[in-house]
PDB file of N, CA, C and O in Angstrom:
ATOM      1  N   UNK A   1     -25.589   4.462  93.888  1.00  0.00           N
ATOM      2  CA  UNK A   1     -26.148   4.634  92.559  1.00  0.00           C
ATOM      3  C   UNK A   1     -25.070   5.007  91.552  1.00  0.00           C
ATOM      4  O   UNK A   1     -25.112   4.567  90.403  1.00  0.00           O
ATOM      5  N   UNK A   2     -24.093   5.825  91.981  1.00  0.00           N
ATOM      6  CA  UNK A   2     -23.041   6.229  91.052  1.00  0.00           C
ATOM      7  C   UNK A   2     -22.153   5.049  90.687  1.00  0.00           C
ATOM      8  O   UNK A   2     -21.600   5.006  89.588  1.00  0.00           O
ATOM      9  N   UNK A   3     -22.010   4.079  91.608  1.00  0.00           N
ATOM     10  CA  UNK A   3     -21.223   2.881  91.294  1.00  0.00           C
ATOM     11  C   UNK A   3     -21.895   2.092  90.181  1.00  0.00           C
ATOM     12  O   UNK A   3     -21.219   1.587  89.284  1.00  0.00           O
ATOM     13  N   UNK A   4     -23.218   1.983  90.230  1.00  0.00           N
ATOM     14  CA  UNK A   4     -23.960   1.292  89.181  1.00  0.00           C
ATOM     15  C   UNK A   4     -23.826   2.020  87.850  1.00  0.00           C
ATOM     16  O   UNK A   4     -23.669   1.382  86.809  1.00  0.00           O
ATOM     17  N   UNK A   5     -23.884   3.332  87.873  1.00  0.00           N
ATOM     18  CA  UNK A   5     -23.746   4.106  86.637  1.00  0.00           C
ATOM     19  C   UNK A   5     -22.360   3.916  86.022  1.00  0.00           C
ATOM     20  O   UNK A   5     -22.240   3.802  84.802  1.00  0.00           O
ATOM     21  N   UNK A   6     -21.323   3.882  86.842  1.00  0.00           N
ATOM     22  CA  UNK A   6     -19.971   3.690  86.339  1.00  0.00           C
ATOM     23  C   UNK A   6     -19.771   2.296  85.772  1.00  0.00           C
ATOM     24  O   UNK A   6     -19.077   2.132  84.769  1.00  0.00           O
ATOM     25  N   UNK A   7     -20.372   1.279  86.403  1.00  0.00           N
ATOM     26  CA  UNK A   7     -20.225  -0.091  85.929  1.00  0.00           C
ATOM     27  C   UNK A   7     -21.033  -0.353  84.666  1.00  0.00           C
ATOM     28  O   UNK A   7     -20.716  -1.275  83.914  1.00  0.00           O
ATOM     29  N   UNK A   8     -22.064   0.435  84.421  1.00  0.00           N
ATOM     30  CA  UNK A   8     -22.882   0.257  83.230  1.00  0.00           C
ATOM     31  C   UNK A   8     -22.058   0.435  81.959  1.00  0.00           C
ATOM     32  O   UNK A   8     -22.209  -0.322  81.000  1.00  0.00           O
ATOM     33  N   UNK A   9     -21.199   1.426  81.962  1.00  0.00           N
ATOM     34  CA  UNK A   9     -20.341   1.660  80.798  1.00  0.00           C
ATOM     35  C   UNK A   9     -19.378   0.503  80.591  1.00  0.00           C
ATOM     36  O   UNK A   9     -19.126   0.109  79.452  1.00  0.00           O
ATOM     37  N   UNK A  10     -18.838  -0.045  81.662  1.00  0.00           N
ATOM     38  CA  UNK A  10     -17.913  -1.174  81.551  1.00  0.00           C
ATOM     39  C   UNK A  10     -18.617  -2.423  81.037  1.00  0.00           C
ATOM     40  O   UNK A  10     -18.072  -3.151  80.207  1.00  0.00           O
ATOM     41  N   UNK A  11     -19.808  -2.667  81.520  1.00  0.00           N
ATOM     42  CA  UNK A  11     -20.575  -3.831  81.078  1.00  0.00           C
ATOM     43  C   UNK A  11     -20.917  -3.712  79.597  1.00  0.00           C
ATOM     44  O   UNK A  11     -20.796  -4.682  78.850  1.00  0.00           O
ATOM     45  N   UNK A  12     -21.340  -2.535  79.176  1.00  0.00           N
ATOM     46  CA  UNK A  12     -21.662  -2.328  77.762  1.00  0.00           C
ATOM     47  C   UNK A  12     -20.431  -2.477  76.883  1.00  0.00           C
ATOM     48  O   UNK A  12     -20.521  -3.007  75.776  1.00  0.00           O
ATOM     49  N   UNK A  13     -19.293  -2.020  77.359  1.00  0.00           N
ATOM     50  CA  UNK A  13     -18.058  -2.150  76.579  1.00  0.00           C
ATOM     51  C   UNK A  13     -17.673  -3.614  76.416  1.00  0.00           C
ATOM     52  O   UNK A  13     -17.272  -4.026  75.327  1.00  0.00           O
ATOM     53  N   UNK A  14     -17.785  -4.398  77.467  1.00  0.00           N
ATOM     54  CA  UNK A  14     -17.450  -5.824  77.398  1.00  0.00           C
ATOM     55  C   UNK A  14     -18.403  -6.551  76.455  1.00  0.00           C
ATOM     56  O   UNK A  14     -17.967  -7.375  75.650  1.00  0.00           O
ATOM     57  N   UNK A  15     -19.687  -6.257  76.546  1.00  0.00           N
ATOM     58  CA  UNK A  15     -20.667  -6.892  75.657  1.00  0.00           C
ATOM     59  C   UNK A  15     -20.368  -6.535  74.201  1.00  0.00           C
ATOM     60  O   UNK A  15     -20.426  -7.401  73.328  1.00  0.00           O
ATOM     61  N   UNK A  16     -20.053  -5.280  73.935  1.00  0.00           N
ATOM     62  CA  UNK A  16     -19.745  -4.866  72.571  1.00  0.00           C
ATOM     63  C   UNK A  16     -18.497  -5.566  72.043  1.00  0.00           C
ATOM     64  O   UNK A  16     -18.459  -5.978  70.884  1.00  0.00           O
ATOM     65  N   UNK A  17     -17.478  -5.703  72.888  1.00  0.00           N
ATOM     66  CA  UNK A  17     -16.260  -6.392  72.464  1.00  0.00           C
ATOM     67  C   UNK A  17     -16.517  -7.861  72.167  1.00  0.00           C
ATOM     68  O   UNK A  17     -16.010  -8.387  71.176  1.00  0.00           O
ATOM     69  N   UNK A  18     -17.296  -8.531  73.009  1.00  0.00           N
ATOM     70  CA  UNK A  18     -17.611  -9.943  72.785  1.00  0.00           C
ATOM     71  C   UNK A  18     -18.406 -10.115  71.497  1.00  0.00           C
ATOM     72  O   UNK A  18     -18.106 -10.997  70.693  1.00  0.00           O
ATOM     73  N   UNK A  19     -19.416  -9.278  71.301  1.00  0.00           N
ATOM     74  CA  UNK A  19     -20.219  -9.367  70.078  1.00  0.00           C
ATOM     75  C   UNK A  19     -19.376  -9.099  68.838  1.00  0.00           C
ATOM     76  O   UNK A  19     -19.493  -9.810  67.840  1.00  0.00           O
ATOM     77  N   UNK A  20     -18.541  -8.094  68.895  1.00  0.00           N
ATOM     78  CA  UNK A  20     -17.702  -7.777  67.752  1.00  0.00           C
ATOM     79  C   UNK A  20     -16.717  -8.888  67.424  1.00  0.00           C
ATOM     80  O   UNK A  20     -16.528  -9.232  66.257  1.00  0.00           O
ATOM     81  N   UNK A  21     -16.089  -9.449  68.455  1.00  0.00           N
ATOM     82  CA  UNK A  21     -15.116 -10.521  68.224  1.00  0.00           C
ATOM     83  C   UNK A  21     -15.787 -11.775  67.671  1.00  0.00           C
ATOM     84  O   UNK A  21     -15.258 -12.412  66.760  1.00  0.00           O
ATOM     85  N   UNK A  22     -16.935 -12.128  68.211  1.00  0.00           N
ATOM     86  CA  UNK A  22     -17.612 -13.327  67.718  1.00  0.00           C
ATOM     87  C   UNK A  22     -18.156 -13.118  66.307  1.00  0.00           C
ATOM     88  O   UNK A  22     -18.169 -14.055  65.508  1.00  0.00           O
ATOM     89  N   UNK A  23     -18.601 -11.913  65.992  1.00  0.00           N
ATOM     90  CA  UNK A  23     -19.062 -11.625  64.630  1.00  0.00           C
ATOM     91  C   UNK A  23     -17.910 -11.716  63.636  1.00  0.00           C
ATOM     92  O   UNK A  23     -18.071 -12.259  62.543  1.00  0.00           O
ATOM     93  N   UNK A  24     -16.763 -11.191  64.009  1.00  0.00           N
ATOM     94  CA  UNK A  24     -15.593 -11.274  63.129  1.00  0.00           C
ATOM     95  C   UNK A  24     -15.165 -12.721  62.932  1.00  0.00           C
ATOM     96  O   UNK A  24     -14.821 -13.120  61.820  1.00  0.00           O
ATOM     97  N   UNK A  25     -15.183 -13.502  63.994  1.00  0.00           N
ATOM     98  CA  UNK A  25     -14.795 -14.908  63.885  1.00  0.00           C
ATOM     99  C   UNK A  25     -15.761 -15.681  62.989  1.00  0.00           C
ATOM    100  O   UNK A  25     -15.330 -16.462  62.140  1.00  0.00           O
ATOM    101  N   UNK A  26     -17.057 -15.467  63.173  1.00  0.00           N
ATOM    102  CA  UNK A  26     -18.034 -16.163  62.341  1.00  0.00           C
ATOM    103  C   UNK A  26     -17.939 -15.724  60.886  1.00  0.00           C
ATOM    104  O   UNK A  26     -17.979 -16.557  59.980  1.00  0.00           O
ATOM    105  N   UNK A  27     -17.814 -14.424  60.658  1.00  0.00           N
ATOM    106  CA  UNK A  27     -17.740 -13.929  59.290  1.00  0.00           C
ATOM    107  C   UNK A  27     -16.481 -14.423  58.587  1.00  0.00           C
ATOM    108  O   UNK A  27     -16.528 -14.770  57.407  1.00  0.00           O
ATOM    109  N   UNK A  28     -15.368 -14.458  59.293  1.00  0.00           N
ATOM    110  CA  UNK A  28     -14.129 -14.967  58.703  1.00  0.00           C
ATOM    111  C   UNK A  28     -14.273 -16.421  58.309  1.00  0.00           C
ATOM    112  O   UNK A  28     -13.808 -16.829  57.245  1.00  0.00           O
ATOM    113  N   UNK A  29     -14.914 -17.205  59.156  1.00  0.00           N
ATOM    114  CA  UNK A  29     -15.122 -18.617  58.857  1.00  0.00           C
ATOM    115  C   UNK A  29     -16.019 -18.798  57.635  1.00  0.00           C
ATOM    116  O   UNK A  29     -15.725 -19.621  56.768  1.00  0.00           O
ATOM    117  N   UNK A  30     -17.103 -18.040  57.559  1.00  0.00           N
ATOM    118  CA  UNK A  30     -18.057 -18.225  56.476  1.00  0.00           C
ATOM    119  C   UNK A  30     -17.551 -17.669  55.145  1.00  0.00           C
ATOM    120  O   UNK A  30     -17.772 -18.274  54.096  1.00  0.00           O
ATOM    121  N   UNK A  31     -16.877 -16.524  55.184  1.00  0.00           N
ATOM    122  CA  UNK A  31     -16.413 -15.931  53.933  1.00  0.00           C
ATOM    123  C   UNK A  31     -15.231 -16.679  53.339  1.00  0.00           C
ATOM    124  O   UNK A  31     -14.877 -16.452  52.182  1.00  0.00           O
ATOM    125  N   UNK A  32     -14.618 -17.565  54.107  1.00  0.00           N
ATOM    126  CA  UNK A  32     -13.535 -18.389  53.571  1.00  0.00           C
ATOM    127  C   UNK A  32     -14.089 -19.479  52.641  1.00  0.00           C
ATOM    128  O   UNK A  32     -13.345 -20.067  51.857  1.00  0.00           O
ATOM    129  N   UNK A  33     -15.372 -19.738  52.733  1.00  0.00           N
ATOM    130  CA  UNK A  33     -15.997 -20.741  51.867  1.00  0.00           C
ATOM    131  C   UNK A  33     -16.401 -20.104  50.543  1.00  0.00           C
ATOM    132  O   UNK A  33     -16.678 -18.906  50.485  1.00  0.00           O
ATOM    133  N   UNK A  34     -16.433 -20.899  49.485  1.00  0.00           N
ATOM    134  CA  UNK A  34     -16.776 -20.365  48.164  1.00  0.00           C
ATOM    135  C   UNK A  34     -18.275 -20.110  48.031  1.00  0.00           C
ATOM    136  O   UNK A  34     -18.681 -19.090  47.473  1.00  0.00           O
ATOM    137  N   UNK A  35     -19.089 -21.013  48.530  1.00  0.00           N
ATOM    138  CA  UNK A  35     -20.542 -20.897  48.379  1.00  0.00           C
ATOM    139  C   UNK A  35     -21.145 -20.513  49.727  1.00  0.00           C
ATOM    140  O   UNK A  35     -21.708 -21.351  50.432  1.00  0.00           O
ATOM    141  N   UNK A  36     -21.020 -19.240  50.071  1.00  0.00           N
ATOM    142  CA  UNK A  36     -21.445 -18.806  51.404  1.00  0.00           C
ATOM    143  C   UNK A  36     -22.954 -18.925  51.603  1.00  0.00           C
ATOM    144  O   UNK A  36     -23.396 -19.380  52.658  1.00  0.00           O
ATOM    145  N   UNK A  37     -23.746 -18.529  50.620  1.00  0.00           N
ATOM    146  CA  UNK A  37     -25.195 -18.545  50.817  1.00  0.00           C
ATOM    147  C   UNK A  37     -25.731 -19.972  50.837  1.00  0.00           C
ATOM    148  O   UNK A  37     -26.647 -20.280  51.600  1.00  0.00           O
ATOM    149  N   UNK A  38     -25.170 -20.840  50.011  1.00  0.00           N
ATOM    150  CA  UNK A  38     -25.583 -22.238  50.052  1.00  0.00           C
ATOM    151  C   UNK A  38     -25.247 -22.875  51.377  1.00  0.00           C
ATOM    152  O   UNK A  38     -26.014 -23.689  51.891  1.00  0.00           O
ATOM    153  N   UNK A  39     -24.105 -22.513  51.937  1.00  0.00           N
ATOM    154  CA  UNK A  39     -23.699 -23.074  53.223  1.00  0.00           C
ATOM    155  C   UNK A  39     -24.581 -22.557  54.350  1.00  0.00           C
ATOM    156  O   UNK A  39     -24.990 -23.315  55.229  1.00  0.00           O
ATOM    157  N   UNK A  40     -24.870 -21.264  54.318  1.00  0.00           N
ATOM    158  CA  UNK A  40     -25.625 -20.669  55.422  1.00  0.00           C
ATOM    159  C   UNK A  40     -27.069 -21.149  55.481  1.00  0.00           C
ATOM    160  O   UNK A  40     -27.583 -21.452  56.558  1.00  0.00           O
ATOM    161  N   UNK A  41     -27.719 -21.218  54.330  1.00  0.00           N
ATOM    162  CA  UNK A  41     -29.151 -21.434  54.358  1.00  0.00           C
ATOM    163  C   UNK A  41     -29.590 -22.818  53.902  1.00  0.00           C
ATOM    164  O   UNK A  41     -30.781 -23.124  53.942  1.00  0.00           O
ATOM    165  N   UNK A  42     -28.658 -23.660  53.470  1.00  0.00           N
ATOM    166  CA  UNK A  42     -29.056 -25.002  53.053  1.00  0.00           C
ATOM    167  C   UNK A  42     -28.353 -26.084  53.859  1.00  0.00           C
ATOM    168  O   UNK A  42     -29.004 -26.998  54.365  1.00  0.00           O
ATOM    169  N   UNK A  43     -27.036 -25.994  53.983  1.00  0.00           N
ATOM    170  CA  UNK A  43     -26.303 -27.027  54.698  1.00  0.00           C
ATOM    171  C   UNK A  43     -26.468 -26.907  56.203  1.00  0.00           C
ATOM    172  O   UNK A  43     -26.593 -27.917  56.896  1.00  0.00           O
ATOM    173  N   UNK A  44     -26.468 -25.686  56.713  1.00  0.00           N
ATOM    174  CA  UNK A  44     -26.532 -25.496  58.160  1.00  0.00           C
ATOM    175  C   UNK A  44     -27.340 -24.239  58.469  1.00  0.00           C
ATOM    176  O   UNK A  44     -26.783 -23.164  58.688  1.00  0.00           O
ATOM    177  N   UNK A  45     -28.629 -24.392  58.481  1.00  0.00           N
ATOM    178  CA  UNK A  45     -29.494 -23.230  58.700  1.00  0.00           C
ATOM    179  C   UNK A  45     -29.301 -22.638  60.091  1.00  0.00           C
ATOM    180  O   UNK A  45     -29.421 -21.426  60.265  1.00  0.00           O
ATOM    181  N   UNK A  46     -29.005 -23.467  61.073  1.00  0.00           N
ATOM    182  CA  UNK A  46     -28.841 -22.969  62.433  1.00  0.00           C
ATOM    183  C   UNK A  46     -27.661 -22.005  62.512  1.00  0.00           C
ATOM    184  O   UNK A  46     -27.752 -20.963  63.162  1.00  0.00           O
ATOM    185  N   UNK A  47     -26.558 -22.347  61.857  1.00  0.00           N
ATOM    186  CA  UNK A  47     -25.393 -21.472  61.869  1.00  0.00           C
ATOM    187  C   UNK A  47     -25.718 -20.161  61.147  1.00  0.00           C
ATOM    188  O   UNK A  47     -25.281 -19.095  61.579  1.00  0.00           O
ATOM    189  N   UNK A  48     -26.472 -20.231  60.066  1.00  0.00           N
ATOM    190  CA  UNK A  48     -26.859 -19.023  59.352  1.00  0.00           C
ATOM    191  C   UNK A  48     -27.710 -18.109  60.209  1.00  0.00           C
ATOM    192  O   UNK A  48     -27.532 -16.891  60.205  1.00  0.00           O
ATOM    193  N   UNK A  49     -28.640 -18.710  60.948  1.00  0.00           N
ATOM    194  CA  UNK A  49     -29.476 -17.894  61.823  1.00  0.00           C
ATOM    195  C   UNK A  49     -28.650 -17.291  62.957  1.00  0.00           C
ATOM    196  O   UNK A  49     -28.913 -16.169  63.389  1.00  0.00           O
ATOM    197  N   UNK A  50     -27.656 -18.029  63.438  1.00  0.00           N
ATOM    198  CA  UNK A  50     -26.786 -17.480  64.471  1.00  0.00           C
ATOM    199  C   UNK A  50     -25.989 -16.289  63.950  1.00  0.00           C
ATOM    200  O   UNK A  50     -25.790 -15.308  64.665  1.00  0.00           O
ATOM    201  N   UNK A  51     -25.536 -16.378  62.706  1.00  0.00           N
ATOM    202  CA  UNK A  51     -24.804 -15.257  62.120  1.00  0.00           C
ATOM    203  C   UNK A  51     -25.709 -14.039  61.971  1.00  0.00           C
ATOM    204  O   UNK A  51     -25.288 -12.912  62.232  1.00  0.00           O
ATOM    205  N   UNK A  52     -26.942 -14.266  61.555  1.00  0.00           N
ATOM    206  CA  UNK A  52     -27.894 -13.159  61.427  1.00  0.00           C
ATOM    207  C   UNK A  52     -28.188 -12.553  62.802  1.00  0.00           C
ATOM    208  O   UNK A  52     -28.289 -11.333  62.933  1.00  0.00           O
ATOM    209  N   UNK A  53     -28.326 -13.396  63.822  1.00  0.00           N
ATOM    210  CA  UNK A  53     -28.556 -12.894  65.184  1.00  0.00           C
ATOM    211  C   UNK A  53     -27.358 -12.098  65.680  1.00  0.00           C
ATOM    212  O   UNK A  53     -27.525 -11.060  66.321  1.00  0.00           O
ATOM    213  N   UNK A  54     -26.147 -12.576  65.389  1.00  0.00           N
ATOM    214  CA  UNK A  54     -24.937 -11.839  65.762  1.00  0.00           C
ATOM    215  C   UNK A  54     -24.920 -10.466  65.115  1.00  0.00           C
ATOM    216  O   UNK A  54     -24.605  -9.467  65.762  1.00  0.00           O
ATOM    217  N   UNK A  55     -25.257 -10.424  63.854  1.00  0.00           N
ATOM    218  CA  UNK A  55     -25.273  -9.151  63.134  1.00  0.00           C
ATOM    219  C   UNK A  55     -26.304  -8.202  63.741  1.00  0.00           C
ATOM    220  O   UNK A  55     -26.031  -7.015  63.916  1.00  0.00           O
ATOM    221  N   UNK A  56     -27.476  -8.721  64.059  1.00  0.00           N
ATOM    222  CA  UNK A  56     -28.519  -7.892  64.663  1.00  0.00           C
ATOM    223  C   UNK A  56     -28.082  -7.366  66.033  1.00  0.00           C
ATOM    224  O   UNK A  56     -28.323  -6.203  66.358  1.00  0.00           O
ATOM    225  N   UNK A  57     -27.443  -8.214  66.829  1.00  0.00           N
ATOM    226  CA  UNK A  57     -26.977  -7.770  68.145  1.00  0.00           C
ATOM    227  C   UNK A  57     -25.858  -6.748  68.026  1.00  0.00           C
ATOM    228  O   UNK A  57     -25.775  -5.826  68.838  1.00  0.00           O
ATOM    229  N   UNK A  58     -25.010  -6.896  67.044  1.00  0.00           N
ATOM    230  CA  UNK A  58     -23.942  -5.918  66.841  1.00  0.00           C
ATOM    231  C   UNK A  58     -24.508  -4.565  66.428  1.00  0.00           C
ATOM    232  O   UNK A  58     -24.037  -3.526  66.889  1.00  0.00           O
ATOM    233  N   UNK A  59     -25.510  -4.576  65.567  1.00  0.00           N
ATOM    234  CA  UNK A  59     -26.156  -3.319  65.165  1.00  0.00           C
ATOM    235  C   UNK A  59     -26.841  -2.688  66.373  1.00  0.00           C
ATOM    236  O   UNK A  59     -26.789  -1.470  66.544  1.00  0.00           O
ATOM    237  N   UNK A  60     -27.483  -3.502  67.212  1.00  0.00           N
ATOM    238  CA  UNK A  60     -28.133  -2.985  68.416  1.00  0.00           C
ATOM    239  C   UNK A  60     -27.108  -2.365  69.364  1.00  0.00           C
ATOM    240  O   UNK A  60     -27.359  -1.312  69.950  1.00  0.00           O
ATOM    241  N   UNK A  61     -25.960  -3.013  69.513  1.00  0.00           N
ATOM    242  CA  UNK A  61     -24.904  -2.461  70.373  1.00  0.00           C
ATOM    243  C   UNK A  61     -24.391  -1.137  69.816  1.00  0.00           C
ATOM    244  O   UNK A  61     -24.130  -0.205  70.576  1.00  0.00           O
ATOM    245  N   UNK A  62     -24.245  -1.050  68.494  1.00  0.00           N
ATOM    246  CA  UNK A  62     -23.797   0.205  67.885  1.00  0.00           C
ATOM    247  C   UNK A  62     -24.826   1.306  68.090  1.00  0.00           C
ATOM    248  O   UNK A  62     -24.464   2.447  68.375  1.00  0.00           O
ATOM    249  N   UNK A  63     -26.101   0.978  67.947  1.00  0.00           N
ATOM    250  CA  UNK A  63     -27.151   1.988  68.175  1.00  0.00           C
ATOM    251  C   UNK A  63     -27.167   2.450  69.623  1.00  0.00           C
ATOM    252  O   UNK A  63     -27.394   3.628  69.899  1.00  0.00           O
ATOM    253  N   UNK A  64     -26.925   1.525  70.551  1.00  0.00           N
ATOM    254  CA  UNK A  64     -26.864   1.893  71.960  1.00  0.00           C
ATOM    255  C   UNK A  64     -25.709   2.841  72.220  1.00  0.00           C
ATOM    256  O   UNK A  64     -25.845   3.793  72.988  1.00  0.00           O
ATOM    257  N   UNK A  65     -24.571   2.586  71.586  1.00  0.00           N
ATOM    258  CA  UNK A  65     -23.425   3.473  71.751  1.00  0.00           C
ATOM    259  C   UNK A  65     -23.719   4.856  71.189  1.00  0.00           C
ATOM    260  O   UNK A  65     -23.359   5.860  71.804  1.00  0.00           O
ATOM    261  N   UNK A  66     -24.364   4.924  70.039  1.00  0.00           N
ATOM    262  CA  UNK A  66     -24.725   6.227  69.453  1.00  0.00           C
ATOM    263  C   UNK A  66     -25.714   6.954  70.361  1.00  0.00           C
ATOM    264  O   UNK A  66     -25.591   8.161  70.570  1.00  0.00           O
ATOM    265  N   UNK A  67     -26.688   6.232  70.900  1.00  0.00           N
ATOM    266  CA  UNK A  67     -27.663   6.843  71.801  1.00  0.00           C
ATOM    267  C   UNK A  67     -26.977   7.411  73.040  1.00  0.00           C
ATOM    268  O   UNK A  67     -27.288   8.516  73.483  1.00  0.00           O
ATOM    269  N   UNK A  68     -26.042   6.642  73.591  1.00  0.00           N
ATOM    270  CA  UNK A  68     -25.334   7.123  74.778  1.00  0.00           C
ATOM    271  C   UNK A  68     -24.514   8.365  74.447  1.00  0.00           C
ATOM    272  O   UNK A  68     -24.454   9.298  75.248  1.00  0.00           O
ATOM    273  N   UNK A  69     -23.895   8.385  73.294  1.00  0.00           N
ATOM    274  CA  UNK A  69     -23.076   9.532  72.912  1.00  0.00           C
ATOM    275  C   UNK A  69     -23.944  10.779  72.725  1.00  0.00           C
ATOM    276  O   UNK A  69     -23.597  11.859  73.204  1.00  0.00           O
ATOM    277  N   UNK A  70     -25.059  10.627  72.038  1.00  0.00           N
ATOM    278  CA  UNK A  70     -25.951  11.768  71.803  1.00  0.00           C
ATOM    279  C   UNK A  70     -26.545  12.254  73.124  1.00  0.00           C
ATOM    280  O   UNK A  70     -26.636  13.461  73.346  1.00  0.00           O
ATOM    281  N   UNK A  71     -26.947  11.342  73.996  1.00  0.00           N
ATOM    282  CA  UNK A  71     -27.524  11.774  75.273  1.00  0.00           C
ATOM    283  C   UNK A  71     -26.468  12.451  76.140  1.00  0.00           C
ATOM    284  O   UNK A  71     -26.789  13.357  76.909  1.00  0.00           O
ATOM    285  N   UNK A  72     -25.211  12.020  76.024  1.00  0.00           N
ATOM    286  CA  UNK A  72     -24.144  12.697  76.776  1.00  0.00           C
ATOM    287  C   UNK A  72     -23.950  14.120  76.260  1.00  0.00           C
ATOM    288  O   UNK A  72     -23.787  15.053  77.045  1.00  0.00           O
ATOM    289  N   UNK A  73     -23.969  14.282  74.940  1.00  0.00           N
ATOM    290  CA  UNK A  73     -23.774  15.617  74.371  1.00  0.00           C
ATOM    291  C   UNK A  73     -24.930  16.549  74.711  1.00  0.00           C
ATOM    292  O   UNK A  73     -24.737  17.759  74.835  1.00  0.00           O
ATOM    293  N   UNK A  74     -26.126  15.997  74.861  1.00  0.00           N
ATOM    294  CA  UNK A  74     -27.284  16.830  75.177  1.00  0.00           C
ATOM    295  C   UNK A  74     -27.421  17.094  76.676  1.00  0.00           C
ATOM    296  O   UNK A  74     -28.309  17.839  77.091  1.00  0.00           O
ATOM    297  N   UNK A  75     -26.564  16.501  77.485  1.00  0.00           N
ATOM    298  CA  UNK A  75     -26.596  16.743  78.916  1.00  0.00           C
ATOM    299  C   UNK A  75     -27.435  15.763  79.695  1.00  0.00           C
ATOM    300  O   UNK A  75     -27.509  15.884  80.918  1.00  0.00           O
ATOM    301  N   UNK A  76     -28.069  14.806  79.065  1.00  0.00           N
ATOM    302  CA  UNK A  76     -28.882  13.820  79.767  1.00  0.00           C
ATOM    303  C   UNK A  76     -28.217  12.458  79.763  1.00  0.00           C
ATOM    304  O   UNK A  76     -28.851  11.451  79.452  1.00  0.00           O
ATOM    305  N   UNK A  77     -26.950  12.428  80.107  1.00  0.00           N
ATOM    306  CA  UNK A  77     -26.171  11.192  80.002  1.00  0.00           C
ATOM    307  C   UNK A  77     -26.649  10.146  80.995  1.00  0.00           C
ATOM    308  O   UNK A  77     -27.124  10.474  82.082  1.00  0.00           O
ATOM    309  N   UNK A  78     -26.516   8.883  80.608  1.00  0.00           N
ATOM    310  CA  UNK A  78     -26.845   7.779  81.499  1.00  0.00           C
ATOM    311  C   UNK A  78     -25.770   7.598  82.559  1.00  0.00           C
ATOM    312  O   UNK A  78     -26.049   7.099  83.649  1.00  0.00           O
ATOM    313  N   UNK A  79     -24.566   7.993  82.251  1.00  0.00           N
ATOM    314  CA  UNK A  79     -23.457   7.892  83.197  1.00  0.00           C
ATOM    315  C   UNK A  79     -22.804   9.259  83.343  1.00  0.00           C
ATOM    316  O   UNK A  79     -23.092  10.181  82.579  1.00  0.00           O
ATOM    317  N   UNK A  80     -21.929   9.382  84.324  1.00  0.00           N
ATOM    318  CA  UNK A  80     -21.294  10.668  84.604  1.00  0.00           C
ATOM    319  C   UNK A  80     -20.022  10.896  83.781  1.00  0.00           C
ATOM    320  O   UNK A  80     -19.289  11.852  84.035  1.00  0.00           O
ATOM    321  N   UNK A  81     -19.761  10.055  82.828  1.00  0.00           N
ATOM    322  CA  UNK A  81     -18.552  10.178  82.020  1.00  0.00           C
ATOM    323  C   UNK A  81     -18.896   9.973  80.550  1.00  0.00           C
ATOM    324  O   UNK A  81     -19.965   9.449  80.237  1.00  0.00           O
ATOM    325  N   UNK A  82     -18.010  10.376  79.644  1.00  0.00           N
ATOM    326  CA  UNK A  82     -18.277  10.168  78.224  1.00  0.00           C
ATOM    327  C   UNK A  82     -18.387   8.678  77.897  1.00  0.00           C
ATOM    328  O   UNK A  82     -17.816   7.853  78.611  1.00  0.00           O
ATOM    329  N   UNK A  83     -19.104   8.318  76.839  1.00  0.00           N
ATOM    330  CA  UNK A  83     -19.303   6.903  76.521  1.00  0.00           C
ATOM    331  C   UNK A  83     -18.086   6.232  75.921  1.00  0.00           C
ATOM    332  O   UNK A  83     -18.158   5.043  75.609  1.00  0.00           O
ATOM    333  N   UNK A  84     -16.970   6.923  75.741  1.00  0.00           N
ATOM    334  CA  UNK A  84     -15.765   6.305  75.196  1.00  0.00           C
ATOM    335  C   UNK A  84     -14.561   6.791  75.944  1.00  0.00           C
ATOM    336  O   UNK A  84     -13.439   6.388  75.638  1.00  0.00           O
TER     337      UNK A  84
END
């Protein structure tokens, strides 16, 4: 069971890094264009929805990290080590 708890932190860290990197890549691509809103919601709605989904997943990952940190400070940590 302790092996699973230790790997949980590693899995969450990898997911957060992937989400963050892909969000930065998408945002860099879109903000390089002059008409960002026209591009996102008229020319390619699918890409716009993907960017919104990326943003939502990144916020969810950040909330999970905050939850883990607060639960660690209160003594009810999900893992046996600090979340960072």
